[in-house]
N, C-alpha and C positions, 0 to 999 in steps of 0.2 A: 128399560127398568122392568124387573121381575114382578109379576102380580100373582098372589096366591089367594085362593078363596078357601073359607073354612066354615064349619058349623058344628053344632052340638048334635047329639044323637036324635033328639026329638024334633029338631028343626026350628025350635023357637029362636035360637040365636044364630045369626049369620054375620060373618065379618070378612074383611079383606086386608091383606098385608101387601103393601107396595114397597118393594125394595128387596135387597139381598140379605141372606142370613150369613153371619160371620162364622158361626160354629154350630155344631150338632154334637151333643154328648148323650151317652147312655149312662145315667146316674144310678149307682147302686146304693146310695146312702139310705139309712133306715127311714128317714123322713120321706123320701121319694117312694120307697116300698110301701109305706103306710098310705100315702095319698093317691097312689095308683092301684094299690091292691095287687101288685105284681112284683117281679124281680127287680125291675128298674123302670125309671122314667126315660122317655125319649124326647129330649127338648132341643129346639132350635133357638138360637140367640142372635139378636141383632141390636146394634147401637144406632143404626141409621134407618131401618125400615119403619114405615108408618102404619099403624093399625087403625082401621076404620070399622066401626060397628055399623053394619047395614040394617040389622034387625034384632030386636030383643035385648037391647042394652039393659032394660029394667029387670031382665031375668039373670043378669050376670052378678054373681056373688063372689066375694073374695074372703079368704082366711089367711091370716098371718100368724104363725106359731109364736106365741108371746116370748119375747127375749131373743128372737132370731130374725133373720131376713128371709126365712123360708115362707114362701107364699104360694097359694093355689087359688086360681080363679076357676069358677065352674058354673054350669047352668043350674039354677035353682029348681027347674022342672025335672030334669033328667040326671043331673049330677056329672055330666060330661066335663072333662077338663077343657079349659079355654085359655087363650092367651092372657098374659098379664104384664103390666108395666109398673108393678109395685116397687121394683128396685129402680131408683132414679137413673134415667138414661139408658135403660136396658129393656128390650122387648123379649119376653120368653114365650115361645109358642110350642105347646105339646104337639109333636109331629102327627099324632093320630087324629087330631081334630081338623087337619087340613083335607080339603076335597080335591086339591090339585097335587100333581106329582112334585117332589122335591128333588132337585138335581144333586144336591150335596149329600154325601154319605157321612155317617157318624165318624167323628175324628178320634174319639177315644171312649173307653169305658172309664168312668171316674168313680171314686170312693169304693174301689173294689175290696177294700178291707171289710166292708159290710156286705159283700156279695153273699147271697143265700146259697146253701150247699146244693140245692136242687136246680140251680141255674148253671148248667154246664153246657157251654156252647158247642163242645166237641162230642157230646154224648150220642149214642146210637138209638135214641128214642125214635120210634116209628113216626112217619109223617103221613097226614091225610089231607086232601084238598078240601074236605068238609068234615062234618061230624061223623065219626066212625059208627058203623052199624053194629 
């Protein structure tokens, strides 16, 4: 069985996911843009993997947008996105909070009707390994 470790930016929260992910989506909906501050969210989903909080459970906060199923869990100290189980029977793990490699690749871009114009995967924007000087 696959085991993944994860944490928040400040290290207050640490967790483990035991099991496999069923899917990996890059979501471009406006809600995911707002709660990530970016062009899309990168979330892994599982109906069978088990989440165990190893440290900092008291620092885990959750917000559900009223009238929706849209939920975000995050560290109250640093604001990092964290896994959530607010939708019954579904574990949602932001890919960026994992400290271990994920073998599954994104299956699809979803809600592309909300894709921002500056998110062009085929653009010729220069790339740098670090901060440009």
